[in-house]
Residue, then its C-alpha position, 0 to 999 in steps of 0.5 A: m521545459s526541455h533538457e539537452p543531454n549536455t545540460l543535465p547535471d553530473g549524475y543525471k540522465m534523461t528519461e521518458l519522465g524527465p531528468l532522473p539520477a543516473h542510477w535510477q531506472v524507470v519501471r512499471l509499478g507492478e514490476v517492483v511492487s506486489l499488491d495483495r488483499g487481506v483476509s476475511w473472517s466471520k464474527a465467530d473467528e473474533s477473539r481477545s487473544g488472537i492475531e491482530v488485524i489491521s482494518i480500514p478504521d486502523i489506517l489513519g492516513d499520512g503514513r500512520v496505522s493505529p497501534f491498537p487494532r480493533v479486531r483480533i481473530s483466532r484462526a490460522i493465517s498463512q505466512d503470505k498474509l502476515l505483515q512485515e515491517g515497512d509494508i504499506l496498507l491502503v484503503g481498498s474499498s470505501g463509500s467515498v472514492h476520495n478515501l481510496g488509497r488512504m495509507g499507513i505504514v507498518r512500523d515497530w510492531k511486536g508479534q504477528i499481525t495481518f490485514a483485512s480483506f478490504t485493505v490492500r498491502a503494497r510491498a516492495v519486491g526486491a531491492k530495486l525500490s526504496k520503501t520510503f520512495l514507495a510510501w512517498l509515491l503512493q501519497s503523491s498525485w502521481v497515483p490517482f487511486a480514483l482512476f483505478s477504482k470501480r463502483a460496485a452494486d452496493g455503492k462502494y468504490n473498490l480498487q482494481l488490482q489488475 
């Protein structure tokens, strides 16, 4: 389908992706999103009263995160590994390539919370990207997670962040 500039509706412009609202910009995802792996811990770090950790089983998919994480750890967590409202967590390692990228959004959390090493946090950077749009994009077929994965010696598929 071809669009001539004069046939676009008011408020739209032609881009390399096709017609988009005039106030939108086409950018590379890495320019507006930070992707980070979570924390590792030992069994000795686990505790009943420590900081909650979202791990792979807690990412339920369809934008949901379990409100009852299975793990708490009692050790210091750096500020850059704490989750914020609207952060998106992705399954970053799995025995099934189809499980990679399953996502949940951190919502309505009370207290501090962090995320496990085999998960990936996607966080919008700056005001250029709507968190809602980022969540939609990561659940769409526009991001083929299988193409951004590598199979490790143990048979698991891992998202490649670079």
